[in-house]
N, CA and C atoms of all chains as a GROMACS GRO file, in nm:
protein
  654
    1MET      N    1   7.537  10.108  10.741
    1MET     CA    2   7.514  10.122  10.597
    1MET      C    3   7.455   9.994  10.539
    2ASN      N    4   7.463   9.887  10.617
    2ASN     CA    5   7.417   9.759  10.567
    2ASN      C    6   7.267   9.755  10.542
    3ASP      N    7   7.195   9.851  10.603
    3ASP     CA    8   7.049   9.844  10.592
    3ASP      C    9   6.995   9.915  10.468
    4PHE      N   10   7.083   9.978  10.389
    4PHE     CA   11   7.035  10.040  10.265
    4PHE      C   12   6.986   9.932  10.168
    5LYS      N   13   6.874   9.966  10.104
    5LYS     CA   14   6.827   9.877   9.997
    5LYS      C   15   6.864   9.941   9.864
    6TRP      N   16   6.909   9.860   9.772
    6TRP     CA   17   6.949   9.910   9.640
    6TRP      C   18   6.851   9.858   9.536
    7SER      N   19   6.781   9.948   9.470
    7SER     CA   20   6.689   9.906   9.364
    7SER      C   21   6.769   9.867   9.239
    8GLY      N   22   6.701   9.803   9.146
    8GLY     CA   23   6.768   9.766   9.021
    8GLY      C   24   6.824   9.887   8.950
    9ALA      N   25   6.748   9.995   8.946
    9ALA     CA   26   6.794  10.117   8.877
    9ALA      C   27   6.915  10.176   8.950
   10GLU      N   28   6.912  10.173   9.081
   10GLU     CA   29   7.026  10.226   9.158
   10GLU      C   30   7.152  10.141   9.135
   11LYS      N   31   7.131  10.013   9.126
   11LYS     CA   32   7.246   9.925   9.102
   11LYS      C   33   7.312   9.957   8.968
   12GLN      N   34   7.230   9.992   8.870
   12GLN     CA   35   7.285  10.031   8.740
   12GLN      C   36   7.367  10.158   8.750
   13VAL      N   37   7.311  10.258   8.820
   13VAL     CA   38   7.384  10.385   8.840
   13VAL      C   39   7.516  10.359   8.913
   14ALA      N   40   7.507  10.277   9.017
   14ALA     CA   41   7.625  10.248   9.100
   14ALA      C   42   7.733  10.179   9.018
   15LYS      N   43   7.691  10.080   8.941
   15LYS     CA   44   7.788  10.003   8.863
   15LYS      C   45   7.857  10.092   8.759
   16ARG      N   46   7.777  10.178   8.695
   16ARG     CA   47   7.834  10.266   8.593
   16ARG      C   48   7.934  10.364   8.654
   17ALA      N   49   7.898  10.421   8.768
   17ALA     CA   50   7.986  10.519   8.835
   17ALA      C   51   8.114  10.451   8.883
   18PHE      N   52   8.096  10.335   8.942
   18PHE     CA   53   8.210  10.256   8.994
   18PHE      C   54   8.309  10.227   8.881
   19ASN      N   55   8.256  10.178   8.769
   19ASN     CA   56   8.342  10.143   8.656
   19ASN      C   57   8.408  10.266   8.594
   20ALA      N   58   8.334  10.378   8.592
   20ALA     CA   59   8.391  10.500   8.534
   20ALA      C   60   8.512  10.546   8.615
   21ALA      N   61   8.498  10.542   8.748
   21ALA     CA   62   8.610  10.583   8.834
   21ALA      C   63   8.729  10.490   8.816
   22LEU      N   64   8.700  10.361   8.812
   22LEU     CA   65   8.808  10.262   8.796
   22LEU      C   66   8.880  10.282   8.663
   23GLU      N   67   8.802  10.308   8.558
   23GLU     CA   68   8.865  10.332   8.427
   23GLU      C   69   8.956  10.454   8.431
   24ARG      N   70   8.914  10.557   8.504
   24ARG     CA   71   9.000  10.677   8.516
   24ARG      C   72   9.129  10.644   8.590
   25GLU      N   73   9.118  10.565   8.696
   25GLU     CA   74   9.241  10.527   8.769
   25GLU      C   75   9.331  10.444   8.679
   26TYR      N   76   9.270  10.351   8.608
   26TYR     CA   77   9.349  10.268   8.516
   26TYR      C   78   9.416  10.356   8.410
   27GLY      N   79   9.342  10.453   8.360
   27GLY     CA   80   9.398  10.541   8.258
   27GLY      C   81   9.522  10.613   8.308
   28LYS      N   82   9.513  10.666   8.430
   28LYS     CA   83   9.628  10.736   8.487
   28LYS      C   84   9.745  10.640   8.508
   29LEU      N   85   9.711  10.522   8.556
   29LEU     CA   86   9.813  10.422   8.586
   29LEU      C   87   9.882  10.374   8.458
   30MET      N   88   9.806  10.359   8.351
   30MET     CA   89   9.867  10.319   8.224
   30MET      C   90   9.960  10.429   8.174
   31HIS      N   91   9.917  10.553   8.192
   31HIS     CA   92  10.002  10.666   8.152
   31HIS      C   93  10.132  10.666   8.233
   32GLN      N   94  10.121  10.648   8.363
   32GLN     CA   95  10.242  10.646   8.448
   32GLN      C   96  10.333  10.529   8.411
   33THR      N   97  10.271  10.414   8.381
   33THR     CA   98  10.350  10.297   8.344
   33THR      C   99  10.425  10.321   8.213
   34ARG      N  100  10.355  10.380   8.116
   34ARG     CA  101  10.421  10.409   7.988
   34ARG      C  102  10.538  10.506   8.008
   35GLU      N  103  10.518  10.603   8.095
   35GLU     CA  104  10.627  10.699   8.122
   35GLU      C  105  10.747  10.631   8.188
   36MET      N  106  10.719  10.544   8.285
   36MET     CA  107  10.829  10.473   8.353
   36MET      C  108  10.905  10.385   8.254
   37VAL      N  109  10.831  10.320   8.166
   37VAL     CA  110  10.894  10.231   8.068
   37VAL      C  111  10.975  10.313   7.967
   38ALA      N  112  10.923  10.429   7.930
   38ALA     CA  113  10.996  10.514   7.834
   38ALA      C  114  11.128  10.562   7.894
   39ARG      N  115  11.130  10.582   8.026
   39ARG     CA  116  11.252  10.630   8.093
   39ARG      C  117  11.344  10.516   8.138
   40MET      N  118  11.299  10.393   8.120
   40MET     CA  119  11.373  10.276   8.168
   40MET      C  120  11.507  10.261   8.096
   41GLN      N  121  11.615  10.262   8.170
   41GLN     CA  122  11.746  10.254   8.107
   41GLN      C  123  11.826  10.131   8.148
   42GLU      N  124  11.798  10.078   8.264
   42GLU     CA  125  11.875   9.962   8.308
   42GLU      C  126  11.784   9.862   8.377
   43GLY      N  127  11.836   9.739   8.388
   43GLY     CA  128  11.755   9.629   8.437
   43GLY      C  129  11.685   9.654   8.569
   44THR      N  130  11.756   9.716   8.663
   44THR     CA  131  11.696   9.734   8.794
   44THR      C  132  11.575   9.827   8.790
   45HIS      N  133  11.562   9.907   8.684
   45HIS     CA  134  11.442   9.991   8.671
   45HIS      C  135  11.317   9.906   8.652
   46LEU      N  136  11.336   9.783   8.603
   46LEU     CA  137  11.223   9.690   8.593
   46LEU      C  138  11.162   9.665   8.729
   47TRP      N  139  11.248   9.654   8.829
   47TRP     CA  140  11.196   9.623   8.964
   47TRP      C  141  11.135   9.746   9.029
   48ARG      N  142  11.180   9.863   8.987
   48ARG     CA  143  11.116   9.985   9.034
   48ARG      C  144  10.972   9.989   8.980
   49LEU      N  145  10.958   9.954   8.852
   49LEU     CA  146  10.824   9.946   8.791
   49LEU      C  147  10.741   9.838   8.860
   50HIS      N  148  10.805   9.725   8.888
   50HIS     CA  149  10.733   9.617   8.955
   50HIS      C  150  10.684   9.659   9.094
   51ASP      N  151  10.768   9.725   9.170
   51ASP     CA  152  10.728   9.774   9.303
   51ASP      C  153  10.612   9.872   9.292
   52PHE      N  154  10.620   9.959   9.192
   52PHE     CA  155  10.515  10.058   9.169
   52PHE      C  156  10.381   9.988   9.142
   53LEU      N  157  10.384   9.888   9.053
   53LEU     CA  158  10.260   9.817   9.018
   53LEU      C  159  10.207   9.734   9.135
   54THR      N  160  10.298   9.675   9.213
   54THR     CA  161  10.257   9.598   9.330
   54THR      C  162  10.179   9.687   9.426
   55ASP      N  163  10.231   9.805   9.450
   55ASP     CA  164  10.168   9.901   9.540
   55ASP      C  165  10.032   9.945   9.487
   56LYS      N  166  10.027   9.982   9.360
   56LYS     CA  167   9.902  10.032   9.302
   56LYS      C  168   9.796   9.922   9.297
   57ARG      N  169   9.837   9.801   9.266
   57ARG     CA  170   9.741   9.691   9.258
   57ARG      C  171   9.679   9.663   9.394
   58ARG      N  172   9.762   9.662   9.497
   58ARG     CA  173   9.713   9.639   9.632
   58ARG      C  174   9.613   9.748   9.670
   59LYS      N  175   9.646   9.874   9.639
   59LYS     CA  176   9.559   9.985   9.677
   59LYS      C  177   9.427   9.983   9.600
   60ILE      N  178   9.435   9.952   9.471
   60ILE     CA  179   9.312   9.949   9.390
   60ILE      C  180   9.224   9.831   9.432
   61ASP      N  181   9.285   9.717   9.458
   61ASP     CA  182   9.207   9.601   9.504
   61ASP      C  183   9.134   9.634   9.634
   62GLU      N  184   9.202   9.706   9.719
   62GLU     CA  185   9.144   9.738   9.850
   62GLU      C  186   9.034   9.843   9.835
   63LYS      N  187   9.058   9.940   9.748
   63LYS     CA  188   8.966  10.054   9.735
   63LYS      C  189   8.838  10.019   9.662
   64TYR      N  190   8.850   9.944   9.553
   64TYR     CA  191   8.732   9.914   9.469
   64TYR      C  192   8.659   9.790   9.520
   65ASP      N  193   8.585   9.811   9.626
   65ASP     CA  194   8.513   9.704   9.693
   65ASP      C  195   8.365   9.719   9.658
   66TYR      N  196   8.315   9.633   9.572
   66TYR     CA  197   8.178   9.652   9.524
   66TYR      C  198   8.074   9.576   9.608
   67ARG      N  199   8.094   9.567   9.735
   67ARG     CA  200   7.986   9.512   9.818
   67ARG      C  201   7.890   9.625   9.849
   68TYR      N  202   7.759   9.596   9.840
   68TYR     CA  203   7.662   9.704   9.864
   68TYR      C  204   7.676   9.761  10.005
   69SER      N  205   7.725   9.681  10.096
   69SER     CA  206   7.745   9.732  10.232
   69SER      C  207   7.859   9.834  10.238
   70GLN      N  208   7.942   9.838  10.136
   70GLN     CA  209   8.059   9.927  10.136
   70GLN      C  210   8.047  10.043  10.038
   71LEU      N  211   7.953  10.035   9.946
   71LEU     CA  212   7.953  10.128   9.833
   71LEU      C  213   7.944  10.276   9.872
   72ILE      N  214   7.869  10.306   9.976
   72ILE     CA  215   7.855  10.446  10.018
   72ILE      C  216   7.994  10.503  10.054
   73PHE      N  217   8.071  10.425  10.129
   73PHE     CA  218   8.207  10.468  10.167
   73PHE      C  219   8.298  10.474  10.044
   74VAL      N  220   8.282  10.375   9.959
   74VAL     CA  221   8.366  10.371   9.838
   74VAL      C  222   8.340  10.495   9.753
   75PHE      N  223   8.215  10.528   9.731
   75PHE     CA  224   8.181  10.644   9.648
   75PHE      C  225   8.230  10.774   9.714
   76ALA      N  226   8.213  10.784   9.844
   76ALA     CA  227   8.259  10.906   9.913
   76ALA      C  228   8.410  10.922   9.893
   77ARG      N  229   8.480  10.813   9.907
   77ARG     CA  230   8.626  10.818   9.890
   77ARG      C  231   8.665  10.856   9.747
   78LEU      N  232   8.595  10.795   9.650
   78LEU     CA  233   8.630  10.822   9.510
   78LEU      C  234   8.602  10.968   9.474
   79ILE      N  235   8.495  11.024   9.530
   79ILE     CA  236   8.466  11.166   9.505
   79ILE      C  237   8.572  11.252   9.573
   80HIS      N  238   8.602  11.216   9.697
   80HIS     CA  239   8.704  11.291   9.773
   80HIS      C  240   8.838  11.292   9.699
   81GLU      N  241   8.872  11.181   9.638
   81GLU     CA  242   9.001  11.171   9.568
   81GLU      C  243   8.995  11.225   9.425
   82GLY      N  244   8.874  11.262   9.380
   82GLY     CA  245   8.863  11.324   9.247
   82GLY      C  246   8.843  11.227   9.132
   83TRP      N  247   8.813  11.101   9.163
   83TRP     CA  248   8.792  11.004   9.055
   83TRP      C  249   8.647  11.000   9.007
   84LEU      N  250   8.560  11.065   9.083
   84LEU     CA  251   8.417  11.057   9.055
   84LEU      C  252   8.356  11.190   9.099
   85SER      N  253   8.243  11.228   9.034
   85SER     CA  254   8.171  11.347   9.080
   85SER      C  255   8.037  11.302   9.137
   86LEU      N  256   7.986  11.381   9.226
   86LEU     CA  257   7.857  11.350   9.288
   86LEU      C  258   7.748  11.340   9.180
   87GLU      N  259   7.762  11.421   9.076
   87GLU     CA  260   7.661  11.423   8.968
   87GLU      C  261   7.648  11.285   8.902
   88GLU      N  262   7.756  11.211   8.898
   88GLU     CA  263   7.750  11.079   8.834
   88GLU      C  264   7.670  10.978   8.916
   89LEU      N  265   7.635  11.017   9.037
   89LEU     CA  266   7.556  10.927   9.121
   89LEU      C  267   7.408  10.964   9.119
   90GLU      N  268   7.374  11.058   9.032
   90GLU     CA  269   7.234  11.096   9.016
   90GLU      C  270   7.152  10.972   8.981
   91GLY      N  271   7.042  10.954   9.056
   91GLY     CA  272   6.962  10.834   9.034
   91GLY      C  273   6.963  10.747   9.159
   92LEU      N  274   7.062  10.770   9.245
   92LEU     CA  275   7.059  10.701   9.375
   92LEU      C  276   6.955  10.770   9.464
   93HIS      N  277   6.898  10.696   9.553
   93HIS     CA  278   6.798  10.751   9.646
   93HIS      C  279   6.863  10.858   9.734
   94GLU      N  280   6.782  10.956   9.770
   94GLU     CA  281   6.829  11.070   9.847
   94GLU      C  282   6.900  11.029   9.977
   95ASP      N  283   6.854  10.922  10.040
   95ASP     CA  284   6.917  10.881  10.167
   95ASP      C  285   7.065  10.844  10.145
   96LYS      N  286   7.093  10.784  10.032
   96LYS     CA  287   7.233  10.747  10.003
   96LYS      C  288   7.316  10.870   9.968
   97LEU      N  289   7.259  10.955   9.886
   97LEU     CA  290   7.335  11.075   9.846
   97LEU      C  291   7.366  11.164   9.966
   98SER      N  292   7.270  11.177  10.055
   98SER     CA  293   7.295  11.266  10.169
   98SER      C  294   7.398  11.202  10.263
   99LYS      N  295   7.398  11.071  10.271
   99LYS     CA  296   7.500  11.003  10.353
   99LYS      C  297   7.640  11.025  10.294
  100ILE      N  298   7.647  11.014  10.163
  100ILE     CA  299   7.776  11.038  10.096
  100ILE      C  300   7.822  11.181  10.120
  101GLU      N  301   7.729  11.275  10.110
  101GLU     CA  302   7.766  11.415  10.132
  101GLU      C  303   7.810  11.440  10.276
  102THR      N  304   7.745  11.371  10.369
  102THR     CA  305   7.785  11.385  10.510
  102THR      C  306   7.929  11.335  10.529
  103ILE      N  307   7.958  11.219  10.471
  103ILE     CA  308   8.094  11.164  10.483
  103ILE      C  309   8.195  11.259  10.419
  104LEU      N  310   8.156  11.314  10.304
  104LEU     CA  311   8.246  11.406  10.234
  104LEU      C  312   8.274  11.531  10.317
  105SER      N  313   8.169  11.582  10.380
  105SER     CA  314   8.189  11.706  10.459
  105SER      C  315   8.277  11.676  10.581
  106LEU      N  316   8.263  11.556  10.635
  106LEU     CA  317   8.351  11.517  10.746
  106LEU      C  318   8.495  11.504  10.699
  107ALA      N  319   8.513  11.452  10.579
  107ALA     CA  320   8.648  11.433  10.525
  107ALA      C  321   8.714  11.567  10.497
  108ARG      N  322   8.632  11.668  10.470
  108ARG     CA  323   8.688  11.800  10.437
  108ARG      C  324   8.718  11.883  10.561
  109GLU      N  325   8.667  11.839  10.674
  109GLU     CA  326   8.685  11.919  10.797
  109GLU      C  327   8.829  11.932  10.837
  110MET      N  328  13.114   7.128   9.602
  110MET     CA  329  13.159   7.250   9.532
  110MET      C  330  13.213   7.353   9.632
  111ASN      N  331  13.180   7.333   9.759
  111ASN     CA  332  13.220   7.430   9.859
  111ASN      C  333  13.370   7.437   9.878
  112ASP      N  334  13.439   7.332   9.831
  112ASP     CA  335  13.582   7.327   9.859
  112ASP      C  336  13.666   7.397   9.751
  113PHE      N  337  13.603   7.449   9.647
  113PHE     CA  338  13.679   7.523   9.547
  113PHE      C  339  13.733   7.653   9.607
  114LYS      N  340  13.858   7.682   9.571
  114LYS     CA  341  13.914   7.812   9.612
  114LYS      C  342  13.909   7.905   9.491
  115TRP      N  343  13.872   8.028   9.514
  115TRP     CA  344  13.863   8.126   9.405
  115TRP      C  345  13.973   8.232   9.424
  116SER      N  346  14.062   8.241   9.327
  116SER     CA  347  14.167   8.343   9.336
  116SER      C  348  14.106   8.479   9.302
  117GLY      N  349  14.184   8.584   9.330
  117GLY     CA  350  14.135   8.718   9.296
  117GLY      C  351  14.106   8.733   9.148
  118ALA      N  352  14.196   8.679   9.065
  118ALA     CA  353  14.176   8.689   8.919
  118ALA      C  354  14.050   8.612   8.878
  119GLU      N  355  14.029   8.497   8.937
  119GLU     CA  356  13.909   8.418   8.905
  119GLU      C  357  13.782   8.490   8.947
  120LYS      N  358  13.790   8.555   9.060
  120LYS     CA  359  13.671   8.629   9.107
  120LYS      C  360  13.634   8.740   9.009
  121GLN      N  361  13.737   8.800   8.950
  121GLN     CA  362  13.710   8.905   8.850
  121GLN      C  363  13.641   8.846   8.727
  122VAL      N  364  13.694   8.734   8.679
  122VAL     CA  365  13.634   8.667   8.563
  122VAL      C  366  13.488   8.629   8.595
  123ALA      N  367  13.470   8.574   8.714
  123ALA     CA  368  13.337   8.527   8.754
  123ALA      C  369  13.239   8.643   8.761
  124LYS      N  370  13.282   8.752   8.822
  124LYS     CA  371  13.193   8.866   8.838
  124LYS      C  372  13.154   8.925   8.703
  125ARG      N  373  13.252   8.933   8.613
  125ARG     CA  374  13.224   8.989   8.481
  125ARG      C  375  13.127   8.900   8.403
  126ALA      N  376  13.149   8.770   8.409
  126ALA     CA  377  13.061   8.678   8.336
  126ALA      C  378  12.920   8.680   8.395
  127PHE      N  379  12.914   8.679   8.526
  127PHE     CA  380  12.785   8.683   8.597
  127PHE      C  381  12.706   8.807   8.556
  128ASN      N  382  12.773   8.921   8.561
  128ASN     CA  383  12.705   9.047   8.527
  128ASN      C  384  12.664   9.053   8.380
  129ALA      N  385  12.749   8.995   8.293
  129ALA     CA  386  12.717   8.997   8.150
  129ALA      C  387  12.589   8.918   8.123
  130ALA      N  388  12.579   8.801   8.186
  130ALA     CA  389  12.459   8.718   8.167
  130ALA      C  390  12.336   8.790   8.221
  131LEU      N  391  12.351   8.850   8.338
  131LEU     CA  392  12.239   8.922   8.400
  131LEU      C  393  12.194   9.038   8.312
  132GLU      N  394  12.291   9.109   8.257
  132GLU     CA  395  12.255   9.221   8.168
  132GLU      C  396  12.178   9.173   8.046
  133ARG      N  397  12.216   9.056   7.995
  133ARG     CA  398  12.144   9.001   7.879
  133ARG      C  399  12.001   8.964   7.915
  134GLU      N  400  11.985   8.906   8.033
  134GLU     CA  401  11.848   8.872   8.076
  134GLU      C  402  11.767   9.000   8.094
  135TYR      N  403  11.828   9.099   8.157
  135TYR     CA  404  11.758   9.227   8.176
  135TYR      C  405  11.721   9.288   8.041
  136GLY      N  406  11.813   9.278   7.947
  136GLY     CA  407  11.787   9.334   7.814
  136GLY      C  408  11.665   9.270   7.749
  137LYS      N  409  11.658   9.138   7.757
  137LYS     CA  410  11.543   9.068   7.699
  137LYS      C  411  11.414   9.106   7.772
  138LEU      N  412  11.426   9.114   7.905
  138LEU     CA  413  11.309   9.145   7.988
  138LEU      C  414  11.259   9.288   7.962
  139MET      N  415  11.352   9.380   7.942
  139MET     CA  416  11.311   9.518   7.910
  139MET      C  417  11.240   9.521   7.775
  140HIS      N  418  11.293   9.443   7.681
  140HIS     CA  419  11.230   9.436   7.549
  140HIS      C  420  11.088   9.381   7.561
  141GLN      N  421  11.072   9.273   7.636
  141GLN     CA  422  10.939   9.212   7.653
  141GLN      C  423  10.844   9.308   7.723
  142THR      N  424  10.897   9.380   7.823
  142THR     CA  425  10.814   9.476   7.897
  142THR      C  426  10.768   9.588   7.805
  143ARG      N  427  10.860   9.639   7.724
  143ARG     CA  428  10.822   9.747   7.631
  143ARG      C  429  10.714   9.698   7.533
  144GLU      N  430  10.728   9.574   7.487
  144GLU     CA  431  10.628   9.519   7.395
  144GLU      C  432  10.492   9.505   7.463
  145MET      N  433  10.493   9.457   7.587
  145MET     CA  434  10.365   9.440   7.659
  145MET      C  435  10.299   9.576   7.680
  146VAL      N  436  10.381   9.676   7.712
  146VAL     CA  437  10.326   9.810   7.737
  146VAL      C  438  10.275   9.871   7.607
  147ALA      N  439  10.343   9.845   7.498
  147ALA     CA  440  10.298   9.899   7.368
  147ALA      C  441  10.164   9.837   7.328
  148ARG      N  442  10.142   9.713   7.367
  148ARG     CA  443  10.016   9.645   7.332
  148ARG      C  444   9.904   9.668   7.434
  149MET      N  445   9.939   9.734   7.544
  149MET     CA  446   9.844   9.752   7.655
  149MET      C  447   9.725   9.838   7.612
  150GLN      N  448   9.605   9.784   7.625
  150GLN     CA  449   9.488   9.858   7.580
  150GLN      C  450   9.388   9.887   7.691
  151GLU      N  451   9.388   9.805   7.794
  151GLU     CA  452   9.294   9.828   7.903
  151GLU      C  453   9.361   9.803   8.037
  152GLY      N  454   9.293   9.856   8.140
  152GLY     CA  455   9.351   9.854   8.274
  152GLY      C  456   9.399   9.719   8.322
  153THR      N  457   9.319   9.615   8.293
  153THR     CA  458   9.358   9.484   8.346
  153THR      C  459   9.488   9.431   8.284
  154HIS      N  460   9.526   9.487   8.170
  154HIS     CA  461   9.656   9.447   8.112
  154HIS      C  462   9.772   9.488   8.202
  155LEU      N  463   9.748   9.589   8.285
  155LEU     CA  464   9.851   9.629   8.382
  155LEU      C  465   9.883   9.513   8.476
  156TRP      N  466   9.779   9.439   8.512
  156TRP     CA  467   9.802   9.329   8.608
  156TRP      C  468   9.864   9.208   8.539
  157ARG      N  469   9.839   9.198   8.408
  157ARG     CA  470   9.908   9.093   8.332
  157ARG      C  471  10.059   9.124   8.331
  158LEU      N  472  10.092   9.251   8.309
  158LEU     CA  473  10.232   9.294   8.315
  158LEU      C  474  10.290   9.272   8.454
  159HIS      N  475  10.209   9.305   8.555
  159HIS     CA  476  10.257   9.288   8.692
  159HIS      C  477  10.284   9.141   8.724
  160ASP      N  478  10.194   9.053   8.684
  160ASP     CA  479  10.215   8.908   8.705
  160ASP      C  480  10.342   8.861   8.634
  161PHE      N  481  10.361   8.910   8.513
  161PHE     CA  482  10.480   8.874   8.434
  161PHE      C  483  10.608   8.916   8.509
  162LEU      N  484  10.610   9.039   8.558
  162LEU     CA  485  10.729   9.088   8.628
  162LEU      C  486  10.750   9.018   8.762
  163THR      N  487  10.641   8.986   8.830
  163THR     CA  488  10.652   8.912   8.957
  163THR      C  489  10.722   8.779   8.933
  164ASP      N  490  10.678   8.711   8.830
  164ASP     CA  491  10.734   8.580   8.797
  164ASP      C  492  10.881   8.590   8.758
  165LYS      N  493  10.914   8.686   8.671
  165LYS     CA  494  11.052   8.701   8.625
  165LYS      C  495  11.144   8.742   8.739
  166ARG      N  496  11.096   8.830   8.823
  166ARG     CA  497  11.178   8.877   8.935
  166ARG      C  498  11.213   8.762   9.029
  167ARG      N  499  11.113   8.681   9.059
  167ARG     CA  500  11.134   8.568   9.148
  167ARG      C  501  11.237   8.472   9.087
  168LYS      N  502  11.222   8.446   8.957
  168LYS     CA  503  11.313   8.352   8.891
  168LYS      C  504  11.456   8.407   8.883
  169ILE      N  505  11.469   8.535   8.853
  169ILE     CA  506  11.602   8.595   8.843
  169ILE      C  507  11.668   8.600   8.981
  170ASP      N  508  11.591   8.638   9.082
  170ASP     CA  509  11.646   8.640   9.219
  170ASP      C  510  11.698   8.502   9.258
  171GLU      N  511  11.623   8.401   9.219
  171GLU     CA  512  11.660   8.265   9.257
  171GLU      C  513  11.782   8.218   9.177
  172LYS      N  514  11.785   8.255   9.051
  172LYS     CA  515  11.890   8.204   8.962
  172LYS      C  516  12.026   8.270   8.985
  173TYR      N  517  12.025   8.402   9.002
  173TYR     CA  518  12.152   8.475   9.012
  173TYR      C  519  12.201   8.480   9.157
  174ASP      N  520  12.256   8.368   9.196
  174ASP     CA  521  12.303   8.350   9.333
  174ASP      C  522  12.456   8.356   9.330
  175TYR      N  523  12.509   8.469   9.378
  175TYR     CA  524  12.654   8.487   9.366
  175TYR      C  525  12.733   8.435   9.488
  176ARG      N  526  12.689   8.328   9.547
  176ARG     CA  527  12.773   8.268   9.651
  176ARG      C  528  12.874   8.178   9.581
  177TYR      N  529  12.999   8.184   9.626
  177TYR     CA  530  13.103   8.103   9.559
  177TYR      C  531  13.069   7.955   9.565
  178SER      N  532  12.997   7.915   9.668
  178SER     CA  533  12.958   7.774   9.679
  178SER      C  534  12.857   7.735   9.570
  179GLN      N  535  12.793   7.834   9.508
  179GLN     CA  536  12.689   7.807   9.408
  179GLN      C  537  12.731   7.838   9.265
  180LEU      N  538  12.840   7.914   9.250
  180LEU     CA  539  12.871   7.971   9.119
  180LEU      C  540  12.889   7.870   9.008
  181ILE      N  541  12.947   7.754   9.040
  181ILE     CA  542  12.967   7.652   8.935
  181ILE      C  543  12.832   7.609   8.876
  182PHE      N  544  12.736   7.588   8.965
  182PHE     CA  545  12.601   7.550   8.919
  182PHE      C  546  12.534   7.665   8.843
  183VAL      N  547  12.553   7.784   8.898
  183VAL     CA  548  12.492   7.902   8.834
  183VAL      C  549  12.547   7.917   8.692
  184PHE      N  550  12.677   7.908   8.677
  184PHE     CA  551  12.737   7.924   8.543
  184PHE      C  552  12.691   7.812   8.448
  185ALA      N  553  12.686   7.690   8.497
  185ALA     CA  554  12.642   7.579   8.412
  185ALA      C  555  12.500   7.606   8.363
  186ARG      N  556  12.416   7.653   8.453
  186ARG     CA  557  12.277   7.681   8.415
  186ARG      C  558  12.269   7.795   8.314
  187LEU      N  559  12.348   7.900   8.338
  187LEU     CA  560  12.344   8.015   8.246
  187LEU      C  561  12.392   7.977   8.107
  188ILE      N  562  12.493   7.891   8.101
  188ILE     CA  563  12.542   7.845   7.970
  188ILE      C  564  12.434   7.757   7.906
  189HIS      N  565  12.377   7.669   7.985
  189HIS     CA  566  12.273   7.579   7.934
  189HIS      C  567  12.155   7.658   7.877
  190GLU      N  568  12.123   7.767   7.942
  190GLU     CA  569  12.008   7.847   7.897
  190GLU      C  570  12.044   7.947   7.788
  191GLY      N  571  12.174   7.956   7.759
  191GLY     CA  572  12.216   8.043   7.649
  191GLY      C  573  12.247   8.187   7.687
  192TRP      N  574  12.255   8.215   7.817
  192TRP     CA  575  12.286   8.352   7.859
  192TRP      C  576  12.435   8.379   7.867
  193LEU      N  577  12.514   8.273   7.859
  193LEU     CA  578  12.658   8.285   7.878
  193LEU      C  579  12.725   8.179   7.791
  194SER      N  580  12.850   8.208   7.750
  194SER     CA  581  12.924   8.104   7.678
  194SER      C  582  13.041   8.059   7.766
  195LEU      N  583  13.085   7.939   7.742
  195LEU     CA  584  13.196   7.884   7.820
  195LEU      C  585  13.322   7.969   7.801
  196GLU      N  586  13.334   8.028   7.682
  196GLU     CA  587  13.451   8.110   7.652
  196GLU      C  588  13.463   8.231   7.747
  197GLU      N  589  13.350   8.280   7.792
  197GLU     CA  590  13.353   8.396   7.881
  197GLU      C  591  13.406   8.362   8.020
  198LEU      N  592  13.422   8.232   8.046
  198LEU     CA  593  13.474   8.190   8.176
  198LEU      C  594  13.623   8.158   8.168
  199GLU      N  595  13.682   8.187   8.053
  199GLU     CA  596  13.826   8.167   8.037
  199GLU      C  597  13.900   8.245   8.146
  200GLY      N  598  13.990   8.178   8.213
  200GLY     CA  599  14.059   8.242   8.325
  200GLY      C  600  14.026   8.171   8.456
  201LEU      N  601  13.918   8.096   8.454
  201LEU     CA  602  13.890   8.013   8.573
  201LEU      C  603  13.981   7.891   8.568
  202HIS      N  604  14.012   7.839   8.684
  202HIS     CA  605  14.098   7.721   8.693
  202HIS      C  606  14.031   7.601   8.624
  203GLU      N  607  14.116   7.517   8.568
  203GLU     CA  608  14.067   7.401   8.491
  203GLU      C  609  13.971   7.312   8.571
  204ASP      N  610  13.992   7.301   8.701
  204ASP     CA  611  13.903   7.216   8.782
  204ASP      C  612  13.759   7.267   8.777
  205LYS      N  613  13.745   7.399   8.777
  205LYS     CA  614  13.610   7.457   8.774
  205LYS      C  615  13.548   7.440   8.636
  206LEU      N  616  13.628   7.469   8.534
  206LEU     CA  617  13.575   7.458   8.396
  206LEU      C  618  13.531   7.315   8.366
  207SER      N  619  13.610   7.220   8.409
  207SER     CA  620  13.574   7.080   8.377
  207SER      C  621  13.450   7.039   8.456
  208LYS      N  622  13.436   7.091   8.576
  208LYS     CA  623  13.315   7.061   8.654
  208LYS      C  624  13.191   7.119   8.584
  209ILE      N  625  13.206   7.241   8.534
  209ILE     CA  626  13.095   7.305   8.462
  209ILE      C  627  13.060   7.222   8.338
  210GLU      N  628  13.164   7.177   8.267
  210GLU     CA  629  13.139   7.097   8.146
  210GLU      C  630  13.071   6.964   8.180
  211THR      N  631  13.110   6.908   8.291
  211THR     CA  632  13.047   6.782   8.333
  211THR      C  633  12.898   6.804   8.361
  212ILE      N  634  12.869   6.912   8.433
  212ILE     CA  635  12.728   6.942   8.463
  212ILE      C  636  12.650   6.965   8.333
  213LEU      N  637  12.713   7.039   8.240
  213LEU     CA  638  12.648   7.067   8.112
  213LEU      C  639  12.620   6.940   8.033
  214SER      N  640  12.717   6.848   8.034
  214SER     CA  641  12.697   6.726   7.957
  214SER      C  642  12.586   6.642   8.020
  215LEU      N  643  12.575   6.646   8.152
  215LEU     CA  644  12.465   6.575   8.219
  215LEU      C  645  12.331   6.638   8.183
  216ALA      N  646  12.332   6.772   8.175
  216ALA     CA  647  12.207   6.843   8.143
  216ALA      C  648  12.162   6.813   8.001
  217ARG      N  649  12.257   6.783   7.915
  217ARG     CA  650  12.223   6.759   7.774
  217ARG      C  651  12.177   6.615   7.748
  218GLU      N  652  12.204   6.529   7.845
  218GLU     CA  653  12.174   6.387   7.822
  218GLU      C  654  12.025   6.359   7.804
   0.00000   0.00000   0.00000
């Protein structure tokens, strides 16, 4: 995947899609955090929230890797997990889109 | 401090005071957490909350050390920080109370 070239226009599409997915994950995470805090009744529940955030932060840091060498995999994963739609990647060159679709079809097998 | 003997009655007083201070710290921490969550507007604020909880958890774990060899220091610190009053330790032997008072007076110097 390292040999893909990203044009300026493609980089814009990629950045917008990447950020949109991340915002959706953050939105869900903020909702879950608010729910946990609303149900919080005793001190040790603070550490349950802390463990939850530690886990989510590690996973999001690992998943949202904006290196161009990784973006095809990142986008395939985000679509597979439902954080992004293929339509939001419109504007990427056909070679990239077909690679993402290939990865997706393999993931669905 | 290792040579202090703790009677059963003293252990009860110690446990109750220890837990009372911890509950107060938890209460303040839950209040701060609720405030941070109420002000949370974007995803990265989640990590600000996470950093806050990481720091507090580490400090509380370190501070609330219920080994009898440490309790005199722990109580002096909790009183110094305002989480506990000397009156709540009524029932401990005079040797322990005076040691705590000595530590407190040194801390105030």
